N, C-alpha and C positions, 0 to 999 in steps of 0.2 A: 824435723823428723815427724813422720804424725804422727797421733799416738791413735790408742785404740780405740774400737768402735763402743760406744757406752745408748747406755738406755735413755732415753726424753721422754718427754710427752708435747704429743699434736691435738691439739686443741682446730678441727677442718676450718669454723672462722661460721659452717652453717646448720651444724647446730651443739648441742654442750656438751655433748660425747666427751670424754676426757680419755685420748689412745697412747700405748705404752707404746712408745713404738723402738726399735735398735739404728741409730744413726752413727753410720758411715766415714769417718773424712776420704776428700776421694779427692784427684786431681782436678773436679771440678765443684764443689766442694763441699756442701753437707746432702748423700745420700741416708732416704729411709721410704721403702713401704717401695710406692711406685714414685717417690717424690724426687726427687735433682735439683736440692735447692741453694741455683753458683753463689761464690759467694760473694763479686761484686752487687750485686743485688740486693742482699742480707743487710738492717735494719733492723738497732734497737730499741727498744719499744717498753721502754721503766712498768716494774718487775722485780719481781724475787728469784734469781739469777739469774743467768741472761736469758731473756726474752727476745723471739728474733723474727723476724718477718720480713715478707717479699716487696723491694719497691715497686710499681708499677710503675709501667710507663706512658701509659696511655687512659684514655677515660673522664670521665665528672667525677669517679668519688676517690676517696678518701687515699693518698700518692702511697697508701700501702695495703696488700692484701690482707683481709682477714683474716687468715689460717695462722696458726702463732705454733712455735714451734720451742720449747722450754725445759732449756737444759741445765742441768747440778750443777755447780763449781765445783771444777775442773778441768786436768788435761783438757780435755773438749771444749770448754769454753775457753780455756786459754789461747791453744790452742785457734782460738775460731775472733777471737779479741783478735792476734798477733796478722792471724792472714785478710784477715775481712778491714777495710783501708777506706769504706765508707761506711762500714756498720752503726759511726754516730751522726753524718752525713743528718739534713732536713730537705726532703725531695722539695723542687717546685717547682709547679709542670710549667712546663714552655707555651712564656705570654701571661704568669699567673701576675708578672710582675706591673703589668700596663690593665688586667681587667683590677685589677687596689686602686693601681692611680685613680682609673674608671670615678674607679662606684666611689673614692675618696671622694671625687670631686663632686660625683652628684651629688649624694648627697649634701655639700653642703653647699651644692648652688639649692636642692632640697631647702635647707636650713636658712637658707640667707632664699628664700621664700618665704618663706614663714614669719620669716623674723622681721623682713622689710616692706612684703608687699601684704600679705594675708590676713597674719594678725592686726595691723595699722586698720583695713581695713572694717574687721569682726568689729574690733573693738567702739572704730568710730561709731560703728550700725546698733553697735549692745548700749554704748551711751546712751545714742539718743530717743532705744526704746527704752532705756533703765527710769520705774517706776520714781516720779519724785520722793517719795516718803519713802521708799528704798534709800533712796542717796542723800535723802538728807541721816537718814540715821547711818550710813556709811560713814561721810562729812564724821560725822559728833566723834566715832568710833578711829579715823583718820586722823584728830583732833587732840584722843588723848595718849593717840601712840606716837605723837606731838612732842609731847608733855614729856613721854618719857623718854624718849630721844634730846632732849634739853636737860639731861638726870633733873627731871624736875620728881619727888615725891609724892605731894599733894598739886594742886591745882597752879596753875601758872597764872591763871585767869586776871588782871588788875581790874580791881574796885572801886578804887576811888570814888565818892560819890560827883565831885563838881565836875572829874577826868569822867566820868557815865559820861553826866548830862553834853559834857561840850563832842563826845564823840557823837555822840546821839544827833548835835546838832550836827555835825559834816554828814552825818551818813543822812540826813533827813531834804539836805541843802546840793548831795548827787543824783537819790532817788528817789524826789517825791518829782508825783509826776511826770515822769523819763518812758514808764510803760513798759519796765521792768520784766523779764522771765522771772525773778528769784525777786526772794522777802530775803537781802542782805542779813545776814546775821553778821557782827560786825564786833570784834573783841581784842582785848590786846594784853599781848605776853608780855610773862614780866622777867625779859633775856633781854643780855648786853647784844646781840646778833644785830648789825643793822642790815632789817630781813622785813620781811608782806609777804606775807603766799594764798591763794586760795587753796581751799578742799570744797569735796563730792558738798551737794548739796547748799550750793552758797552761803558758806562762809566763809569769813573771809578774819585778815588775825594781822596785826600790825604787832612785830616785835617792838620794844621800847628804849633798842639801840638803833630799831629809824627815830625814833621819836624824839631822839639825846641828838642827834647830825640832821637833823630836820633844823631852817631857824624860820622858818614861817608856816603857821596852819595852810596855809596853799602851794607848798610843800607835800605835803602831808596827803591832802586833797589831792594832788596829781599823782601818788604811787596809790592810789586809793583808788579811781577810776580807773587806772594802769587796772589793777585786778576786779574790779570786778566785770570791766570786758574780756578775763577771762570767766571767771566766770557764768555771764550771759551767753557764749560760745563753748560750754561745756567740757572749760579746755581741764580740768582740774579731775574729771570724772573720765576725760579717754586718755589720761596719760597715768593714772590709776590703771585702767587693761589694759594697758601695753607693758606696763609694769608686773604687773599680775601673773601674766604670762596664760597658758590652755586653762591651767591646774586652776587656779585663780577669778577666773573670765568663767567656768563653770561652778567658781563656786556663789560668786555678784550675783548670779544668771537664779540658783536652785535661790539663792534671800539668803546665805552665809554672811554678812558684810561683816562680823567683827570679825571676820581668819585669822587666825596669830596671822598668817603667811604674808596676808595679801595686803594686809595692814600696816604688816612690818614695808617691805615694797613699798605699798601708796607712799607712807607715813615718806618715806627718805628720800623718793624724786619728790614727794611735792615742796618738802621744803626749801629739796636742792633747787625746787624750779626750772624741771627740766624739761621746758618745754621745743619746740621747733623754731625758729626762727623765724619761719611766717604767722609761729600764733602769736610771738609778740610784737614781732613788729600791725599785727592784728589787732593786739589788743595799746601798745600805743594810739592804734588808727582809732581805735571806740577810743580811747579815754581824752584829747583832742575835742574828739567831734561833743563829748559828756562836758567836755570842764564849757568849751563856747553855748553851750545850753544852757547851762546853770548860772555863766554867769562868772564863775568861780574863774576862768583864763588857765592858758598853758604857760603862760612865766613865770610862776614858781614850782609847775613842775618840771623844765629848763633852766632853773638854777641849778634845782637840787641835783637834775644827769651832766651839769657840769665838776658841781663840785667831785659829786663821786669818778667823774673821771680823771679829776685831780687828786687823786688818793692815787696813782697809781696804781702799786704794790701791793697797795694797804686794799687793797678792793675786793669786801667776802666773794668771794664762791661762786653764789647761787644770784650778784650779780654780775658780772665777770663770764656768766654762761647767755647773756641777755645780751643784744643784737650794742655794737658799740655804743657807748654811755656817750660821747662828742657825738655823733650823728644821729643818735636823741633827742640830743636837745634843740642840734638847729633843723630837723623833723619839730620840732615842738615853739620854737619860735617863728617857724616857718607861719602851722595855725593861726602867728599871727591875731591872739587872742586875747586880749590882756583883764584883768578883773570890775569888775563893775559893782562888786562890794564886797569889804573882807570874808568873807568865811568864819571867822572867830575873832571875836573882843580876844585885846588882849592880854584880859583874865582869863578868857575863855582860856584861852590859847596855852595859857603859861601852866592852868591848869587841869587841860588836855596833861599838856608835859609830866606833870606831878598821879598821873591817873594811876602810875604803879604804886603810891605812897614814898 
């Protein structure tokens, strides 16, 4: 049974004027003034009472007509809820799903292009243009962040005098007369992780865990030569730009080399040495050539790679992201250079291993 006519409020969707109208239910729908709203096109809109709109069948605008009819809760509203079976339906135009899927695909392709094409290219370009003093300051900030990530409240830098003297001797052996672009700033952090890494600005860090694992000074020198290869290729600053993203790139370009978000991202990636395989292979090739020129030889580095390969599941995450250690050992031996003179005396080697006290 149809209810009697009731007063309702009508908004025409063009002006803000509130109109009181008398709504009469009939076989076609709701009739008020010159309007008739069919039951099968009524859609409910959120609001106080029963707020109705008309679904529209075509056009590129919203799926509902902007006009609104507001019924007070009562007999007429209850009748509309019972008779208008599509009241709660959400209308989607034909082809909407295809359009949405297409736009998602385009957005995904654009994001992939930004992440894997444009951002790396921009990062590489900006890395090559970053002033050296700015890069050095950035690297210092990264090292402080890495120390915090390793759980240190104070500095982790090891400073035993005899150990420092041995470390400096090793550095001179690898860098003097080599025409390097960077002045290498070499240090040892007092941490058990088996690792070494390069940071922007020529900073190279060896962690105590690597000294504990190495059996000879030549092994450590080989790892150091590899990290110098990353430094000379400017891999750390490229990695920092790529991981910082667009906001980080802007901050670095504007000179904000100590921004917390930028440094945090760069510190994490540099500590895990997430370079590309191509960058790792290039750093290995640089190391092989440097070790040959300086008479250190590649045998120590090959032996270190072999022992890392033998660690199996115990290989640290940082080393497991590098090219396969067994292949690297073969490549080092293929370089075919032996040591012409020890890097350190036995006493100096022991001093280096004890640099952290």
